[in-house]
C-alpha positions in Angstrom: 0.7 83.1 34.1 0.7 86.1 36.5 2.8 86.1 39.7 -0.4 85.8 41.8 -1.7 82.8 39.9 1.8 81.2 39.9 1.9 81.5 43.7 -1.5 79.9 44.2 -1.5 77.3 41.4 -2.7 73.9 42.6 0.2 71.5 42.0 0.2 68.6 42.1 -3.5 68.2 41.5 -4.9 67.1 44.9 -6.5 63.9 45.9 -8.5 63.6 49.1 -9.6 60.4 50.9 -12.0 60.2 53.8 -15.6 59.5 54.9 -15.6 56.4 52.5 -14.9 58.6 49.5 -12.0 59.4 47.1 -11.9 62.9 45.7 -9.7 62.8 42.7 -9.1 65.0 39.6 -11.4 64.4 36.7 -9.5 63.0 33.7 -10.6 64.7 30.5 -8.8 62.0 28.5 -10.7 59.2 30.1 -13.8 58.1 28.2 -15.3 56.7 31.4 -14.8 60.0 33.3 -16.1 62.2 30.4 -19.2 59.9 30.0 -20.0 60.1 33.7 -19.5 63.9 33.7 -21.9 64.2 30.8 -24.4 61.9 32.5 -24.3 64.1 35.6 -24.9 67.3 33.6 -27.6 65.7 31.5 -29.6 64.4 34.5 -33.1 66.1 34.7 -32.7 66.7 38.5 -29.4 68.5 37.9 -30.9 70.6 35.1 -33.9 71.4 37.3 -31.7 73.2 39.8 -28.6 74.3 37.8 -28.0 76.3 34.6 -24.3 76.3 33.6 -22.9 79.4 31.8 -22.2 77.1 28.9 -24.5 74.2 28.2 -22.8 70.8 27.8 -24.8 68.6 25.5 -22.4 66.0 24.1 -19.2 64.1 24.7 -17.0 66.7 23.0 -18.5 69.5 25.1 -18.1 67.5 28.3 -14.4 66.8 27.5 -13.8 70.5 26.8 -15.5 71.5 30.0 -13.2 69.1 32.0 -10.2 70.5 30.3 -11.2 74.0 31.3 -11.5 72.8 34.9 -8.0 71.4 34.7 -6.8 74.8 33.4 -8.5 76.5 36.4 -6.6 74.3 38.8 -3.4 75.1 37.0 -4.1 78.8 37.3 -5.2 78.6 40.9 -8.7 79.8 40.3 -10.6 76.6 41.0 -10.3 73.0 42.0 -12.7 70.3 40.6 -12.9 66.8 42.1 -14.5 63.7 40.8 -16.2 62.2 43.8 -15.3 58.5 43.4 -15.7 55.1 44.9 -12.5 54.7 47.1 -11.9 51.1 45.8 -12.7 51.3 42.1 -12.4 55.0 41.3 -15.8 54.9 39.6 -17.4 58.3 39.5 -20.2 59.1 42.0 -20.5 62.8 41.5 -18.7 66.1 41.4 -17.6 68.8 43.8 -15.8 72.0 43.0 -14.1 74.8 44.8 -14.8 77.6 42.3 -14.1 81.3 41.7 -11.2 81.3 44.2 -10.2 84.8 45.2 -6.9 84.7 46.9 -7.0 88.4 47.7 -10.3 88.2 49.7 -9.4 84.6 50.7 -12.8 83.2 49.6 -14.4 80.8 47.1 -17.7 79.3 46.0 -18.5 75.6 46.3 -20.8 73.5 44.2 -21.6 69.8 43.9 -23.9 67.2 42.3 -24.3 63.4 42.7 -25.1 60.9 39.9 -28.7 59.5 40.1 -27.6 55.9 41.0 -25.4 57.2 43.9 -28.0 59.3 45.7 -29.4 58.6 49.1 -26.0 57.7 50.7 -25.0 61.2 52.0 -22.3 61.4 49.3 -22.8 65.1 48.8 -22.5 65.7 52.6 -19.4 63.6 52.9 -17.8 65.2 49.9 -18.6 68.7 50.9 -17.1 68.1 54.3 -13.8 66.9 52.8 -13.6 69.7 50.3 -14.4 72.3 53.0 -11.6 71.0 55.2 -9.2 71.1 52.3 -10.2 74.6 51.4 -9.5 75.9 54.9 -6.3 74.0 55.5 -4.5 73.4 52.2 -5.8 76.4 50.3 -5.8 78.6 53.5 -9.1 80.2 52.6 -11.1 82.2 55.1 -14.7 81.9 53.7 -16.7 79.6 51.4 -20.0 80.6 49.8 -22.6 78.0 48.9 -25.7 79.1 46.9 -28.6 77.0 45.7 -31.9 77.8 44.0 -34.7 78.5 46.4 -36.8 75.4 46.8 -33.8 73.0 46.5 -34.3 71.6 50.0 -31.9 68.7 49.7 -29.0 71.0 48.9 -30.1 73.2 51.8 -29.9 70.3 54.2 -26.4 69.3 52.9 -25.2 72.8 53.4 -26.5 73.0 57.0 -25.1 69.6 57.9 -21.7 70.8 56.9 -21.8 74.0 58.9 -22.8 76.4 56.1 -25.2 78.8 57.8 -28.1 80.3 55.9 -27.3 84.0 55.5 -30.2 85.2 53.3 -31.9 85.2 50.0 -30.3 86.8 46.9 -33.0 88.0 44.6 -32.6 87.0 40.9 -29.1 85.7 41.4 -29.3 82.5 39.4 -30.5 81.6 35.9 -33.9 79.9 35.7 -33.7 76.2 34.7 -32.5 75.9 31.1 -32.5 79.6 30.4 -30.0 82.5 30.2 -32.7 85.2 29.8 -34.6 84.7 33.1 -33.5 84.6 36.8 -34.6 83.1 40.1 -33.8 83.6 43.8 -30.9 81.9 45.6 -30.4 80.9 49.2 -26.9 81.9 50.3 -25.0 79.8 52.8 -21.6 80.6 54.2 -18.9 79.1 56.3 -15.8 80.6 57.8 -12.6 78.9 58.7 -13.2 80.2 62.3 -16.6 78.6 62.6 -17.0 75.6 65.0 -16.2 72.1 63.7 -19.1 70.1 62.4 -19.9 66.5 63.5 -18.4 63.6 61.4 -20.9 63.2 58.6 -20.6 59.4 59.0 -22.2 59.8 62.5 -24.6 62.7 61.8 
């Protein structure tokens, strides 16, 4: 591991509590976690708006993907949280602080919610927790949030958490289910110096 990665490695793996949620590390050795992760990535609504660099189609692929996320945290290049019920630890969704650049002090955030957990502002509450963690514990200056044009729900989540719309990036994301075609992206951004947002439990 390089000196820079050693300096910024995420140890121990963080756990965040607040807004009625528990953000904990995914456990790649837990069948329940791996199954929930695969269910999230297999959901038609997720696939409509997201196209991973590597498709995850089965349990083995899901487990390997989670192991790679653990490696990213060890290297200090990303932090992935299972958004969980605070009492049972049951998965509700995912949020990640990805592509951390410690030189430019920035990162990219992304999230999804399992179908049976939608309609409860879980994405908003999780994004608020992860944002505060990024600006305090990780000492980042800027977070980017991009979503496919037309994904209005994600747009509202971003705006509720203080991520201002900054423009449209042409052809900056893969089309649904394809690696040979592209679509436009709405870019949102938030700075550590931006005003605080309201408590999402009261918004």
